[in-house]
C-alpha angles and dihedrals in degrees: 000000000000089000092057092051088052093049094047093047092048098042103028098076096050091046091051093049091047093051092047092052093045091053092050093047092048092060091049091048090053090052090048091050090050091050091051090052091051090048091051092051091049092050089049091052091049091052091053094057 
């Protein structure tokens, strides 16, 4: 049991920080993907003119 407490205390904080950062980055990647889609549509419209 003592081994589990040691593992959780040593690994728990880095895992929590990693999950937090991944969730933040995921939202920004979604926004970036949307912006790239809008840019692609704008370029397509410019080519048609």
